[in-house]
C-alpha positions in Angstrom: 101.3 110.2 64.9 105.1 109.2 64.6 106.9 112.6 63.2 110.5 111.7 62.9 111.3 115.9 62.8 109.9 115.5 66.4 110.3 112.1 68.4 114.0 110.8 67.8 114.5 107.5 66.5 118.3 106.1 67.2 118.5 106.1 70.9 119.4 102.5 71.5 122.0 102.1 74.0 123.8 101.7 70.4 123.5 104.7 69.1 125.2 106.7 71.2 129.2 107.5 71.0 131.6 109.3 73.3 131.3 113.0 72.1 128.3 113.1 70.1 126.0 116.5 70.7 122.6 116.2 70.2 120.3 120.0 70.1 116.8 118.9 71.1 114.2 120.7 68.8 111.4 121.8 70.5 111.8 125.0 73.1 109.8 125.5 75.8 108.4 128.8 77.2 108.1 128.7 81.1 104.5 129.3 82.2 104.4 131.3 85.3 101.1 128.3 86.4 104.2 125.9 85.9 106.7 127.5 88.2 104.1 128.3 90.9 102.2 125.5 90.8 105.5 122.3 90.5 106.9 125.0 94.0 103.8 125.1 95.9 103.5 120.4 95.0 106.3 120.2 96.4 105.8 122.8 99.3 109.1 125.6 98.5 107.1 128.4 99.9 110.7 130.5 99.1 109.6 134.8 98.6 111.8 134.2 95.5 108.9 132.0 93.3 106.1 133.9 94.8 106.1 137.7 96.1 106.3 139.6 93.4 106.2 143.3 94.8 109.5 141.7 97.2 111.1 140.9 94.2 110.6 143.4 92.6 113.2 145.2 95.2 115.5 142.8 94.7 118.8 142.7 90.9 116.0 140.2 89.5 113.3 142.9 89.5 110.9 140.0 89.3 110.2 136.1 90.9 112.6 133.4 90.0 111.2 130.2 88.7 111.8 127.5 90.8 115.1 125.1 89.8 113.5 121.5 90.4 111.1 123.7 87.4 113.9 124.4 85.4 116.1 121.1 85.8 112.7 118.9 84.8 112.3 121.7 82.0 115.3 121.6 80.7 116.1 117.4 80.8 112.1 116.9 80.1 112.8 118.2 76.5 116.4 116.6 76.1 113.8 112.9 76.6 112.6 112.9 72.9 116.7 111.9 71.8 117.8 110.6 75.7 114.7 107.9 77.3 112.3 107.5 74.8 114.4 103.3 75.4 115.1 103.8 79.0 114.8 101.6 80.9 115.7 103.1 84.5 117.5 106.5 85.8 120.3 105.5 87.4 121.5 109.5 88.7 121.7 113.0 88.3 124.6 114.4 89.5 126.6 117.4 89.1 123.9 119.8 88.8 124.0 122.9 88.5 122.1 126.2 88.6 123.9 128.6 86.3 121.9 132.1 85.3 118.2 132.5 87.0 115.5 131.7 84.9 111.9 133.8 84.9 108.4 133.5 83.6 108.1 134.1 80.1 111.9 132.9 79.6 112.3 130.4 76.9 114.7 127.2 77.4 116.0 124.8 74.8 118.3 121.7 76.2 121.4 119.8 74.0 123.2 116.9 75.4 125.9 115.3 75.4 127.4 111.5 75.1 130.1 112.0 78.3 130.2 107.5 78.0 128.7 104.5 77.7 129.6 101.2 79.4 127.8 98.0 79.5 124.8 96.9 82.1 124.9 94.3 83.2 121.6 93.3 82.3 122.5 91.8 78.5 119.0 94.1 76.6 121.1 97.3 77.8 123.4 99.9 78.2 124.6 102.7 80.3 124.5 106.2 78.7 126.4 109.6 80.3 125.0 112.7 79.4 125.7 116.1 79.8 122.9 117.8 79.9 122.8 122.1 79.4 119.5 124.2 79.2 120.2 127.6 77.9 117.7 130.1 78.0 116.5 132.9 74.4 119.5 135.4 75.0 121.9 131.4 74.8 122.7 132.0 78.8 123.1 128.6 80.8 120.7 128.8 82.8 121.2 124.5 83.3 124.0 122.0 84.1 124.0 118.8 84.9 124.7 114.8 84.5 122.4 112.0 84.0 123.4 107.9 83.5 120.7 106.0 82.1 120.1 102.4 81.3 119.4 102.4 78.5 117.7 99.2 76.3 119.9 97.9 73.4 118.9 96.9 70.1 116.5 94.5 69.1 118.7 91.1 68.0 116.4 91.0 64.7 118.4 94.3 64.1 121.2 94.6 65.5 121.8 92.1 62.3 120.7 93.5 59.8 117.3 91.6 59.5 114.3 93.0 59.9 
């Protein structure tokens, strides 16, 4: 099934122009299982992610989601529009976790194209994005810049041929 409302079709290198802002169509509610499972996989044993009793006495009032989970979800939400023609992830920089995420929060993502440049290979170019994640209350929870090597349109479609 190819649903254009759910899968971006304009995500070749040539489709990204500086200043373009993309509101990604999906949201994702963070489940308890996701946080605990991934936090365990990467061996992050911080009480803030596991100890509900301890965290109930903090200003958060509950366990908080591991920042790596937040980052993965936001970048994953952006993938339908920014990664379907990606050939390589080049860097993620300036990662900031701006507001805590807790189980049950729903995250949404926006991406802004900061710049494009030619790559060393003729079939791809580099796009620099700023990804922003917001929760259901429109609080910014995540920001980062990401550089991606993205495939160019096939030559047959660049010159108006089908």
